[in-house]
C-alpha positions as a Markdown table, in Angstrom:
| # | Residue | x | y | z |
|---|---|---|---|---|
| 1 | Unk | 92.8 | 63.0 | 17.8 |
| 2 | Unk | 92.0 | 59.5 | 18.7 |
| 3 | Unk | 91.8 | 56.6 | 16.1 |
| 4 | Unk | 88.4 | 55.5 | 15.4 |
| 5 | Unk | 89.3 | 52.8 | 12.9 |
| 6 | Unk | 91.8 | 51.3 | 11.2 |
| 7 | Unk | 91.8 | 49.7 | 7.1 |
| 8 | Unk | 94.7 | 47.1 | 7.4 |
| 9 | Unk | 96.6 | 45.7 | 4.7 |
| 10 | Unk | 95.2 | 47.0 | 2.0 |
| 11 | Unk | 96.9 | 48.6 | -1.3 |
| 12 | Unk | 96.0 | 52.4 | -1.1 |
| 13 | Unk | 95.5 | 54.2 | -3.9 |
| 14 | Unk | 96.7 | 57.6 | -3.2 |
| 15 | Unk | 97.5 | 60.9 | -5.7 |
| 16 | Unk | 101.3 | 60.1 | -5.4 |
| 17 | Unk | 100.8 | 56.4 | -6.3 |
| 18 | Unk | 99.5 | 52.8 | -4.7 |
| 19 | Unk | 101.4 | 52.0 | -1.4 |
| 20 | Unk | 100.7 | 49.5 | 1.0 |
| 21 | Unk | 99.4 | 51.3 | 4.4 |
| 22 | Unk | 97.2 | 51.5 | 6.8 |
| 23 | Unk | 94.4 | 53.7 | 7.1 |
| 24 | Unk | 93.7 | 56.2 | 10.5 |
| 25 | Unk | 90.7 | 57.2 | 10.6 |
| 26 | Unk | 89.3 | 59.8 | 13.6 |
| 27 | Unk | 86.5 | 62.0 | 13.9 |
| 28 | Unk | 85.0 | 61.7 | 10.3 |
| 29 | Unk | 88.9 | 62.3 | 8.8 |
| 30 | Unk | 92.1 | 60.3 | 7.9 |
| 31 | Unk | 94.1 | 60.8 | 10.3 |
| 32 | Unk | 97.4 | 59.4 | 8.5 |
| 33 | Unk | 98.8 | 56.4 | 6.6 |
| 34 | Unk | 100.7 | 54.0 | 8.5 |
| 35 | Unk | 103.3 | 51.0 | 8.6 |
| 36 | Unk | 101.6 | 48.0 | 9.8 |
| 37 | Unk | 104.0 | 48.3 | 12.7 |
| 38 | Unk | 102.5 | 51.5 | 14.5 |
| 39 | Unk | 100.0 | 50.2 | 16.9 |
| 40 | Unk | 96.7 | 51.5 | 18.1 |
| 41 | Unk | 93.5 | 49.7 | 20.0 |
| 42 | Unk | 91.4 | 51.1 | 17.2 |
| 43 | Unk | 88.7 | 48.5 | 16.0 |
| 44 | Unk | 90.2 | 47.2 | 12.3 |
| 45 | Unk | 88.8 | 46.4 | 9.2 |
| 46 | Unk | 90.9 | 44.3 | 7.2 |
| 47 | Unk | 91.8 | 44.9 | 3.6 |
| 48 | Unk | 94.1 | 42.4 | 2.7 |
| 49 | Unk | 94.5 | 41.6 | -0.9 |
| 50 | Unk | 92.1 | 44.1 | -1.4 |
| 51 | Unk | 92.3 | 48.6 | -3.1 |
| 52 | Unk | 91.4 | 51.1 | -0.5 |
| 53 | Unk | 90.0 | 54.0 | -2.4 |
| 54 | Unk | 88.8 | 57.4 | -2.5 |
| 55 | Unk | 85.0 | 57.5 | -2.4 |
| 56 | Unk | 83.9 | 58.5 | -6.4 |
| 57 | Unk | 82.9 | 62.0 | -5.9 |
| 58 | Unk | 80.0 | 62.1 | -9.1 |
| 59 | Unk | 78.8 | 65.4 | -10.0 |
| 60 | Unk | 75.9 | 64.4 | -12.1 |
| 61 | Unk | 73.4 | 62.4 | -10.6 |
| 62 | Unk | 69.3 | 62.5 | -11.6 |
| 63 | Unk | 67.8 | 61.9 | -8.4 |
| 64 | Unk | 63.7 | 62.8 | -9.8 |
| 65 | Unk | 63.4 | 64.1 | -6.6 |
| 66 | Unk | 60.7 | 66.6 | -6.6 |
| 67 | Unk | 58.5 | 65.9 | -9.4 |
| 68 | Unk | 59.5 | 62.3 | -10.6 |
| 69 | Unk | 59.3 | 59.9 | -7.3 |
| 70 | Unk | 57.8 | 57.5 | -9.5 |
| 71 | Unk | 61.2 | 56.9 | -11.5 |
| 72 | Unk | 63.4 | 57.6 | -8.2 |
| 73 | Unk | 64.1 | 59.6 | -5.3 |
| 74 | Unk | 67.0 | 60.6 | -3.1 |
| 75 | Unk | 67.1 | 58.0 | -0.7 |
| 76 | Unk | 67.1 | 55.6 | -3.5 |
| 77 | Unk | 69.3 | 57.1 | -5.3 |
| 78 | Unk | 71.7 | 57.6 | -2.6 |
| 79 | Unk | 71.1 | 54.0 | -2.0 |
| 80 | Unk | 72.8 | 53.1 | -5.1 |
| 81 | Unk | 75.7 | 55.4 | -4.4 |
| 82 | Unk | 76.9 | 53.7 | -1.4 |
| 83 | Unk | 76.5 | 50.6 | -2.7 |
| 84 | Unk | 78.5 | 51.6 | -5.9 |
| 85 | Unk | 81.1 | 53.4 | -3.7 |
| 86 | Unk | 79.9 | 56.8 | -4.4 |
| 87 | Unk | 80.1 | 59.0 | -1.2 |
| 88 | Unk | 79.1 | 62.5 | -3.0 |
| 89 | Unk | 76.6 | 63.3 | -5.5 |
| 90 | Unk | 75.4 | 66.3 | -7.1 |
| 91 | Unk | 71.9 | 66.1 | -8.2 |
| 92 | Unk | 70.8 | 68.2 | -11.4 |
| 93 | Unk | 67.7 | 70.4 | -12.0 |
| 94 | Unk | 65.7 | 68.6 | -14.4 |
| 95 | Unk | 62.7 | 68.6 | -11.6 |
| 96 | Unk | 59.2 | 69.8 | -10.9 |
| 97 | Unk | 59.5 | 72.5 | -10.1 |
| 98 | Unk | 63.1 | 72.9 | -11.8 |
| 99 | Unk | 65.6 | 74.3 | -9.7 |
| 100 | Unk | 65.7 | 77.9 | -10.8 |
| 101 | Unk | 65.3 | 79.9 | -7.8 |
| 102 | Unk | 66.5 | 80.1 | -4.3 |
| 103 | Unk | 63.5 | 78.6 | -3.5 |
| 104 | Unk | 63.5 | 76.1 | -5.3 |
| 105 | Unk | 66.9 | 74.9 | -4.3 |
| 106 | Unk | 66.5 | 75.4 | -0.5 |
| 107 | Unk | 64.0 | 72.9 | -1.0 |
| 108 | Unk | 66.1 | 70.7 | -2.7 |
| 109 | Unk | 68.7 | 71.3 | 0.2 |
| 110 | Unk | 65.6 | 70.3 | 2.8 |
| 111 | Unk | 65.2 | 66.9 | 0.5 |
| 112 | Unk | 68.9 | 66.1 | 0.7 |
| 113 | Unk | 69.5 | 66.9 | 4.4 |
| 114 | Unk | 66.0 | 64.6 | 5.6 |
| 115 | Unk | 67.3 | 61.3 | 3.6 |
| 116 | Unk | 70.4 | 61.4 | 1.9 |
| 117 | Unk | 72.7 | 58.4 | 2.9 |
| 118 | Unk | 75.8 | 60.2 | 1.6 |
| 119 | Unk | 77.1 | 63.4 | 1.2 |
| 120 | Unk | 75.5 | 65.8 | -1.7 |
| 121 | Unk | 75.3 | 69.4 | -3.4 |
| 122 | Unk | 73.0 | 70.1 | -6.4 |
| 123 | Unk | 73.7 | 72.2 | -9.5 |
| 124 | Unk | 70.4 | 74.7 | -10.0 |
| 125 | Unk | 69.6 | 75.6 | -13.7 |
| 126 | Unk | 71.3 | 79.3 | -14.8 |
| 127 | Unk | 68.5 | 80.3 | -16.5 |
| 128 | Unk | 67.5 | 83.7 | -14.4 |
| 129 | Unk | 70.3 | 86.2 | -14.0 |
| 130 | Unk | 69.0 | 87.4 | -10.7 |
| 131 | Unk | 69.1 | 84.1 | -9.2 |
| 132 | Unk | 72.5 | 83.3 | -9.8 |
| 133 | Unk | 74.4 | 85.3 | -7.5 |
| 134 | Unk | 71.5 | 84.1 | -4.4 |
| 135 | Unk | 71.8 | 80.5 | -5.1 |
| 136 | Unk | 75.5 | 80.7 | -5.3 |
| 137 | Unk | 75.8 | 82.3 | -1.8 |
| 138 | Unk | 73.1 | 79.4 | -0.6 |
| 139 | Unk | 76.7 | 77.2 | -1.4 |
| 140 | Unk | 75.7 | 75.7 | -4.6 |
| 141 | Unk | 79.1 | 74.1 | -6.3 |
| 142 | Unk | 78.2 | 74.5 | -9.8 |
| 143 | Unk | 74.9 | 75.5 | -12.2 |
| 144 | Unk | 73.8 | 73.8 | -15.3 |
| 145 | Unk | 72.2 | 74.1 | -18.2 |
| 146 | Unk | 70.8 | 72.2 | -21.3 |
| 147 | Unk | 71.2 | 73.6 | -24.8 |
| 148 | Unk | 68.7 | 71.3 | -26.1 |
| 149 | Unk | 64.5 | 70.9 | -26.5 |
| 150 | Unk | 63.4 | 67.7 | -26.4 |
| 151 | Unk | 61.2 | 66.7 | -29.5 |
| 152 | Unk | 58.1 | 64.7 | -28.7 |
| 153 | Unk | 58.3 | 64.8 | -25.3 |
| 154 | Unk | 58.3 | 67.3 | -22.2 |
| 155 | Unk | 61.0 | 65.2 | -20.5 |
| 156 | Unk | 64.3 | 64.9 | -19.4 |
| 157 | Unk | 64.6 | 68.4 | -20.5 |
| 158 | Unk | 61.9 | 70.2 | -19.3 |
| 159 | Unk | 60.8 | 73.9 | -19.5 |
| 160 | Unk | 63.8 | 76.2 | -17.7 |
| 161 | Unk | 66.3 | 74.2 | -18.1 |
| 162 | Unk | 67.4 | 75.2 | -21.4 |
| 163 | Unk | 69.4 | 78.4 | -22.7 |
| 164 | Unk | 70.4 | 78.1 | -26.9 |
| 165 | Unk | 71.1 | 81.7 | -27.8 |
| 166 | Unk | 74.4 | 82.7 | -27.6 |
| 167 | Unk | 73.8 | 86.0 | -26.5 |
| 168 | Unk | 72.3 | 84.5 | -23.7 |
| 169 | Unk | 74.8 | 82.0 | -22.7 |
| 170 | Unk | 77.7 | 84.8 | -22.9 |
| 171 | Unk | 75.4 | 87.2 | -20.3 |
| 172 | Unk | 75.4 | 83.8 | -18.0 |
| 173 | Unk | 78.7 | 83.1 | -18.2 |
| 174 | Unk | 79.7 | 86.6 | -17.3 |
| 175 | Unk | 77.4 | 86.2 | -14.0 |
| 176 | Unk | 78.6 | 83.2 | -13.5 |
| 177 | Unk | 82.1 | 83.6 | -13.5 |
| 178 | Unk | 81.4 | 86.5 | -11.2 |
| 179 | Unk | 80.5 | 83.9 | -8.5 |
| 180 | Unk | 83.8 | 81.7 | -9.1 |
| 181 | Unk | 81.2 | 78.5 | -9.4 |
| 182 | Unk | 81.5 | 76.0 | -12.5 |
| 183 | Unk | 78.9 | 76.3 | -15.3 |
| 184 | Unk | 77.7 | 72.6 | -16.7 |
| 185 | Unk | 76.7 | 72.5 | -20.1 |
| 186 | Unk | 75.1 | 70.2 | -22.1 |
| 187 | Unk | 75.8 | 70.8 | -25.6 |
| 188 | Unk | 73.5 | 71.0 | -28.4 |
| 189 | Unk | 73.4 | 72.7 | -31.3 |
| 190 | Unk | 69.3 | 72.8 | -31.7 |
| 191 | Unk | 68.8 | 74.3 | -35.1 |
| 192 | Unk | 71.1 | 71.2 | -36.6 |
| 193 | Unk | 69.1 | 68.6 | -34.4 |
| 194 | Unk | 65.8 | 70.5 | -35.8 |
| 195 | Unk | 66.9 | 69.5 | -39.4 |
| 196 | Unk | 68.3 | 66.1 | -38.9 |
| 197 | Unk | 65.5 | 64.5 | -36.4 |
| 198 | Unk | 63.1 | 66.3 | -39.5 |
| 199 | Unk | 64.2 | 63.8 | -41.4 |
| 200 | Unk | 64.7 | 60.7 | -40.1 |
| 201 | Unk | 60.8 | 61.8 | -38.3 |
| 202 | Unk | 59.3 | 63.1 | -41.9 |
| 203 | Unk | 60.5 | 59.1 | -43.3 |
| 204 | Unk | 58.4 | 57.5 | -40.9 |
| 205 | Unk | 61.4 | 56.2 | -39.2 |
| 206 | Unk | 60.9 | 56.6 | -35.3 |
| 207 | Unk | 63.1 | 53.2 | -34.4 |
| 208 | Unk | 65.6 | 53.2 | -31.3 |
| 209 | Unk | 68.2 | 52.9 | -34.3 |
| 210 | Unk | 66.7 | 55.7 | -36.3 |
| 211 | Unk | 67.2 | 57.6 | -32.8 |
| 212 | Unk | 71.0 | 56.5 | -32.4 |
| 213 | Unk | 72.0 | 57.7 | -35.8 |
| 214 | Unk | 70.5 | 61.0 | -35.4 |
| 215 | Unk | 72.4 | 61.8 | -32.4 |
| 216 | Unk | 76.0 | 60.7 | -34.0 |
| 217 | Unk | 75.0 | 61.9 | -37.6 |
| 218 | Unk | 77.7 | 63.4 | -39.8 |
| 219 | Unk | 80.4 | 62.2 | -36.8 |
| 220 | Unk | 78.1 | 63.9 | -34.3 |
| 221 | Unk | 77.9 | 67.3 | -35.6 |
| 222 | Unk | 74.8 | 68.3 | -33.1 |
| 223 | Unk | 78.0 | 67.8 | -30.4 |
| 224 | Unk | 80.9 | 69.6 | -32.0 |
| 225 | Unk | 79.4 | 72.6 | -33.4 |
| 226 | Unk | 77.8 | 73.2 | -29.8 |
| 227 | Unk | 81.2 | 72.5 | -27.9 |
| 228 | Unk | 83.1 | 74.5 | -30.6 |
| 229 | Unk | 80.7 | 77.5 | -29.3 |
| 230 | Unk | 80.7 | 76.9 | -25.6 |
| 231 | Unk | 84.5 | 76.4 | -25.6 |
| 232 | Unk | 84.7 | 79.7 | -27.5 |
| 233 | Unk | 82.2 | 81.6 | -24.9 |
| 234 | Unk | 83.9 | 80.1 | -22.2 |
| 235 | Unk | 87.7 | 81.8 | -23.1 |
| 236 | Unk | 85.4 | 84.9 | -24.1 |
| 237 | Unk | 84.0 | 85.3 | -20.6 |
| 238 | Unk | 86.7 | 83.5 | -18.4 |
| 239 | Unk | 83.4 | 81.6 | -16.6 |
| 240 | Unk | 84.8 | 78.3 | -15.3 |
| 241 | Unk | 82.8 | 75.9 | -17.7 |
| 242 | Unk | 82.4 | 71.7 | -17.6 |
| 243 | Unk | 81.3 | 70.0 | -20.5 |
| 244 | Unk | 79.0 | 66.8 | -20.1 |
| 245 | Unk | 78.9 | 63.8 | -22.2 |
| 246 | Unk | 82.0 | 63.9 | -24.3 |
| 247 | Unk | 81.6 | 61.2 | -27.0 |
| 248 | Unk | 82.8 | 62.5 | -30.6 |
| 249 | Unk | 86.8 | 62.3 | -31.8 |
| 250 | Unk | 86.1 | 66.6 | -33.3 |
| 251 | Unk | 84.9 | 67.3 | -29.3 |
| 252 | Unk | 88.0 | 65.6 | -27.5 |
| 253 | Unk | 90.4 | 66.8 | -30.0 |
| 254 | Unk | 88.8 | 70.8 | -29.3 |
| 255 | Unk | 89.1 | 70.3 | -25.6 |
| 256 | Unk | 92.0 | 69.6 | -25.9 |
| 257 | Unk | 93.1 | 72.3 | -27.9 |
| 258 | Unk | 91.0 | 74.8 | -25.8 |
| 259 | Unk | 93.3 | 73.6 | -22.7 |
| 260 | Unk | 96.3 | 74.2 | -24.5 |
| 261 | Unk | 95.2 | 77.3 | -24.8 |
| 262 | Unk | 94.7 | 78.3 | -21.1 |
| 263 | Unk | 90.8 | 77.8 | -21.4 |
| 264 | Unk | 89.4 | 77.0 | -17.6 |
| 265 | Unk | 87.6 | 74.3 | -19.0 |
| 266 | Unk | 86.6 | 70.3 | -17.6 |
| 267 | Unk | 84.7 | 67.5 | -19.1 |
| 268 | Unk | 83.3 | 64.1 | -18.3 |
| 269 | Unk | 82.9 | 60.9 | -19.3 |
| 270 | Unk | 79.3 | 59.0 | -18.1 |
| 271 | Unk | 78.9 | 55.6 | -17.9 |
| 272 | Unk | 76.8 | 54.7 | -20.9 |
| 273 | Unk | 79.9 | 56.2 | -23.4 |
| 274 | Unk | 82.5 | 53.4 | -22.1 |
| 275 | Unk | 80.2 | 50.1 | -21.1 |
| 276 | Unk | 76.6 | 50.5 | -23.4 |
| 277 | Unk | 77.2 | 53.2 | -26.7 |
| 278 | Unk | 78.1 | 50.1 | -29.3 |
| 279 | Unk | 75.9 | 48.8 | -31.8 |
| 280 | Unk | 75.2 | 45.8 | -30.2 |
| 281 | Unk | 74.1 | 47.6 | -27.5 |
| 282 | Unk | 71.1 | 49.4 | -29.4 |
| 283 | Unk | 70.1 | 46.5 | -31.5 |
| 284 | Unk | 69.3 | 44.4 | -28.3 |
| 285 | Unk | 68.4 | 46.9 | -25.9 |
| 286 | Unk | 66.6 | 49.3 | -28.0 |
| 287 | Unk | 65.2 | 52.1 | -25.7 |
| 288 | Unk | 66.9 | 50.6 | -22.6 |
| 289 | Unk | 70.3 | 51.7 | -24.3 |
| 290 | Unk | 69.7 | 54.8 | -25.1 |
| 291 | Unk | 71.2 | 57.7 | -23.7 |
| 292 | Unk | 73.2 | 57.7 | -27.1 |
| 293 | Unk | 75.8 | 55.6 | -29.7 |
| 294 | Unk | 79.0 | 56.1 | -30.3 |
| 295 | Unk | 80.2 | 54.8 | -33.3 |
| 296 | Unk | 83.7 | 52.9 | -32.7 |
| 297 | Unk | 86.2 | 55.5 | -33.6 |
| 298 | Unk | 84.6 | 57.6 | -31.3 |
| 299 | Unk | 84.6 | 56.0 | -28.6 |
| 300 | Unk | 88.3 | 55.0 | -29.0 |
| 301 | Unk | 88.9 | 58.6 | -29.2 |
| 302 | Unk | 86.6 | 59.2 | -25.7 |
| 303 | Unk | 88.7 | 56.3 | -24.2 |
| 304 | Unk | 92.2 | 58.3 | -25.3 |
| 305 | Unk | 91.0 | 61.5 | -23.7 |
| 306 | Unk | 90.3 | 59.2 | -20.3 |
| 307 | Unk | 93.6 | 57.9 | -20.9 |
| 308 | Unk | 96.0 | 60.9 | -21.2 |
| 309 | Unk | 93.8 | 63.4 | -18.9 |
| 310 | Unk | 92.1 | 65.7 | -21.8 |
| 311 | Unk | 88.1 | 64.1 | -20.1 |
| 312 | Unk | 89.0 | 64.8 | -16.6 |
| 313 | Unk | 86.0 | 63.6 | -15.3 |
| 314 | Unk | 83.8 | 60.1 | -14.4 |
| 315 | Unk | 80.2 | 61.5 | -14.0 |
| 316 | Unk | 77.4 | 58.7 | -14.1 |
| 317 | Unk | 74.8 | 60.4 | -15.6 |
| 318 | Unk | 72.5 | 58.5 | -13.6 |
| 319 | Unk | 69.2 | 58.8 | -15.4 |
| 320 | Unk | 66.5 | 56.2 | -14.2 |
| 321 | Unk | 63.1 | 55.5 | -15.9 |
| 322 | Unk | 60.7 | 53.1 | -15.4 |
| 323 | Unk | 60.3 | 50.4 | -18.3 |
| 324 | Unk | 56.6 | 51.6 | -19.5 |
| 325 | Unk | 58.4 | 55.0 | -20.3 |
| 326 | Unk | 61.5 | 52.8 | -22.0 |
| 327 | Unk | 59.3 | 50.4 | -24.1 |
| 328 | Unk | 57.0 | 52.9 | -26.1 |
| 329 | Unk | 61.0 | 54.1 | -27.3 |
| 330 | Unk | 60.8 | 50.1 | -29.3 |
| 331 | Unk | 58.0 | 51.8 | -31.9 |
| 332 | Unk | 58.3 | 55.5 | -31.2 |
| 333 | Unk | 61.9 | 56.2 | -30.0 |
| 334 | Unk | 61.4 | 60.1 | -29.8 |
| 335 | Unk | 59.0 | 59.8 | -27.7 |
| 336 | Unk | 60.7 | 57.6 | -25.0 |
| 337 | Unk | 62.5 | 59.0 | -22.4 |
| 338 | Unk | 65.7 | 58.8 | -22.9 |
| 339 | Unk | 68.7 | 58.6 | -20.2 |
| 340 | Unk | 69.7 | 54.8 | -18.2 |
| 341 | Unk | 70.7 | 54.2 | -14.7 |
| 342 | Unk | 74.1 | 54.1 | -13.3 |
| 343 | Unk | 75.8 | 55.2 | -10.4 |
| 344 | Unk | 75.0 | 51.5 | -8.7 |
| 345 | Unk | 77.7 | 50.3 | -11.3 |
| 346 | Unk | 79.7 | 53.0 | -12.6 |
| 347 | Unk | 82.6 | 52.7 | -10.7 |
| 348 | Unk | 83.0 | 49.2 | -10.5 |
| 349 | Unk | 83.0 | 49.0 | -14.1 |
| 350 | Unk | 85.9 | 51.4 | -14.2 |
| 351 | Unk | 87.9 | 49.5 | -12.0 |
| 352 | Unk | 87.4 | 46.1 | -14.1 |
| 353 | Unk | 88.4 | 48.7 | -17.0 |
| 354 | Unk | 91.5 | 49.8 | -14.8 |
| 355 | Unk | 92.3 | 45.8 | -14.4 |
| 356 | Unk | 91.6 | 44.1 | -17.9 |
| 357 | Unk | 94.0 | 47.1 | -18.8 |
| 358 | Unk | 92.1 | 49.3 | -20.7 |
| 359 | Unk | 93.0 | 52.4 | -18.2 |
| 360 | Unk | 95.8 | 53.0 | -15.7 |
| 361 | Unk | 94.3 | 52.6 | -12.1 |
| 362 | Unk | 95.8 | 55.8 | -11.2 |
| 363 | Unk | 93.4 | 57.6 | -13.7 |
| 364 | Unk | 90.3 | 55.9 | -12.6 |
| 365 | Unk | 90.8 | 57.2 | -9.2 |
| 366 | Unk | 91.9 | 61.0 | -10.7 |
| 367 | Unk | 88.5 | 61.0 | -13.0 |
| 368 | Unk | 86.0 | 59.2 | -10.1 |
| 369 | Unk | 87.4 | 61.2 | -6.7 |
| 370 | Unk | 90.4 | 63.8 | -7.2 |
| 371 | Unk | 89.5 | 65.7 | -10.3 |
| 372 | Unk | 85.6 | 66.1 | -9.5 |
| 373 | Unk | 86.7 | 67.4 | -6.1 |
| 374 | Unk | 89.5 | 69.5 | -7.4 |
| 375 | Unk | 87.6 | 71.1 | -9.6 |
| 376 | Unk | 84.2 | 71.7 | -8.0 |
| 377 | Unk | 85.6 | 73.5 | -5.0 |
| 378 | Unk | 85.6 | 70.0 | -2.4 |
| 379 | Unk | 89.3 | 70.3 | -0.7 |
| 380 | Unk | 88.0 | 68.2 | 1.7 |
| 381 | Unk | 87.4 | 65.1 | -0.6 |
| 382 | Unk | 88.6 | 63.2 | -3.6 |
| 383 | Unk | 91.8 | 61.6 | -2.1 |
| 384 | Unk | 93.7 | 59.3 | 1.1 |
| 385 | Unk | 95.0 | 62.1 | 2.6 |
| 386 | Unk | 95.5 | 63.1 | 6.1 |
| 387 | Unk | 93.2 | 65.9 | 6.9 |
| 388 | Unk | 90.7 | 64.8 | 4.2 |
| 389 | Unk | 87.1 | 63.4 | 4.9 |
| 390 | Unk | 87.2 | 59.4 | 5.4 |
| 391 | Unk | 85.6 | 58.5 | 2.6 |
| 392 | Unk | 87.0 | 55.5 | 1.5 |
| 393 | Unk | 85.9 | 52.3 | -0.4 |
| 394 | Unk | 87.4 | 49.3 | 0.0 |
| 395 | Unk | 87.1 | 47.1 | -3.5 |
| 396 | Unk | 88.0 | 43.4 | -4.0 |
| 397 | Unk | 89.9 | 42.8 | -7.3 |
| 398 | Unk | 89.7 | 39.2 | -7.1 |
| 399 | Unk | 86.2 | 38.9 | -6.6 |
| 400 | Unk | 84.3 | 38.5 | -9.9 |
| 401 | Unk | 80.1 | 38.6 | -9.8 |
| 402 | Unk | 77.4 | 39.2 | -12.7 |
| 403 | Unk | 75.0 | 42.4 | -12.4 |
| 404 | Unk | 71.4 | 41.3 | -12.4 |
| 405 | Unk | 68.3 | 43.4 | -12.5 |
| 406 | Unk | 67.4 | 41.3 | -8.7 |
| 407 | Unk | 70.6 | 43.4 | -7.4 |
| 408 | Unk | 69.3 | 47.0 | -8.5 |
| 409 | Unk | 68.4 | 49.3 | -5.9 |
| 410 | Unk | 66.7 | 51.8 | -8.0 |
| 411 | Unk | 62.9 | 52.2 | -7.8 |
| 412 | Unk | 63.2 | 51.6 | -11.6 |
| 413 | Unk | 63.9 | 47.8 | -11.2 |
| 414 | Unk | 66.3 | 47.6 | -13.9 |
| 415 | Unk | 69.6 | 48.1 | -15.4 |
| 416 | Unk | 71.3 | 47.6 | -18.7 |
| 417 | Unk | 74.3 | 45.9 | -17.2 |
| 418 | Unk | 72.1 | 42.7 | -16.3 |
| 419 | Unk | 74.4 | 39.6 | -17.0 |
| 420 | Unk | 77.1 | 41.6 | -17.3 |
| 421 | Unk | 80.1 | 40.3 | -15.2 |
| 422 | Unk | 82.5 | 42.5 | -13.3 |
| 423 | Unk | 86.1 | 41.5 | -11.9 |
| 424 | Unk | 86.0 | 44.1 | -9.3 |
| 425 | Unk | 83.7 | 44.3 | -6.6 |
| 426 | Unk | 82.7 | 47.0 | -3.7 |
| 427 | Unk | 83.0 | 45.5 | -0.2 |
| 428 | Unk | 82.6 | 48.7 | 1.5 |
| 429 | Unk | 81.6 | 52.4 | 1.5 |
| 430 | Unk | 82.5 | 54.8 | 4.4 |
| 431 | Unk | 81.4 | 58.4 | 3.9 |
| 432 | Unk | 83.4 | 60.3 | 6.8 |
| 433 | Unk | 84.5 | 57.6 | 8.4 |
| 434 | Unk | 81.0 | 55.9 | 9.4 |
| 435 | Unk | 80.2 | 52.7 | 7.3 |
| 436 | Unk | 77.5 | 53.3 | 4.4 |
| 437 | Unk | 77.7 | 49.9 | 2.4 |
| 438 | Unk | 79.3 | 46.6 | 3.7 |
| 439 | Unk | 79.0 | 43.4 | 2.6 |
| 440 | Unk | 76.1 | 43.5 | 0.0 |
| 441 | Unk | 74.1 | 45.4 | 2.5 |
| 442 | Unk | 73.5 | 49.4 | 2.7 |
| 443 | Unk | 73.9 | 50.1 | 6.1 |
| 444 | Unk | 74.1 | 54.2 | 6.2 |
| 445 | Unk | 71.1 | 55.7 | 7.9 |
| 446 | Unk | 68.7 | 58.5 | 5.6 |
| 447 | Unk | 69.8 | 61.9 | 6.7 |
| 448 | Unk | 73.7 | 60.7 | 7.2 |
| 449 | Unk | 74.6 | 62.7 | 4.2 |
| 450 | Unk | 76.3 | 66.4 | 4.6 |
| 451 | Unk | 75.9 | 69.1 | 2.0 |
| 452 | Unk | 79.2 | 69.1 | 0.8 |
């Protein structure tokens, strides 16, 4: 196959380690990793002094389309993805209508095909047993369910996407196990949360600090009890399960033990946990920081899980909301839409953490690209190896920059990281060998993305 492009002079990060090599690209694939002395007449991108990485495979992204496009849509989401070094996204089902049937799934896939700049898939809600085999046959890689009902609001966890009864969960795991797909679970013990939240609300405390404390109360009991149940049901059913939102010490330990028993369990860390979950963030940013507060000892346990491989995957949980939807949270936090935008900045911030010695570069790439591709059935993605898709990111570790609201590509126009300096910048992003971001501009065309 002819060589269409050569990426020259960079440090290429592969599953086997880092090496100085040139990457040859042709027909949308990686053709080879070669020495500089191997001659070709292809166009050259000079990556001298830079990192050449696989594109991030982000399996947890809220595009808000259809139904909530005042917050975001597929095009704006994938513009941010391209700028952030993300080359494949998996959308989430909390839409209007929620993605619970083959009909709604086909509609969402058509929307991606029309406007997505990067490659894509979608995680429909597994709440209707008869629809699961049909959606599996339509090409999904995973299903999703929320073990939560919102208090004081109807979003971001709308009706039709939740499941709490343990029998229903086991029935659904048995069903999904037959498809060979992975089951993403947002863990949450609703009965405990009703009790804990009720005490704060009865006392008239509806502040961001109260909300943060409630969800972390008693060392994260609402998360730990739910995760214990999910792990046991995963073991009983043989269903491959993926846990969202790792944030407690006991949960990391529980996953570590389950893996040692041979349970097919994976789990993720989201952008807010390592970079946005301290007391100072809640105090300064209030509703703009929540998602969740994570106490210091729990945060360090999660970092250790990231370093030792217990936590397999980095997924942004990109969750944009407008300023108006956030502002109410200063006085009525339980009415504020929780979640934060993050897809544009998660990969650079992880690379910055590696540069600072917080985690190895190998683990960052494994979590962001290699592991999600492997566990979610994408053998053609996730690594810079011959035959894989040429989903390539060139990052500059010597170009510190400051994140600002002015640079946000999301419709919401704000980021909780405004003013934060990052030591690693994304120079270029290629999806299947085609440039979609370069030199500070999104260059990809809507509709370039393909179903992964």
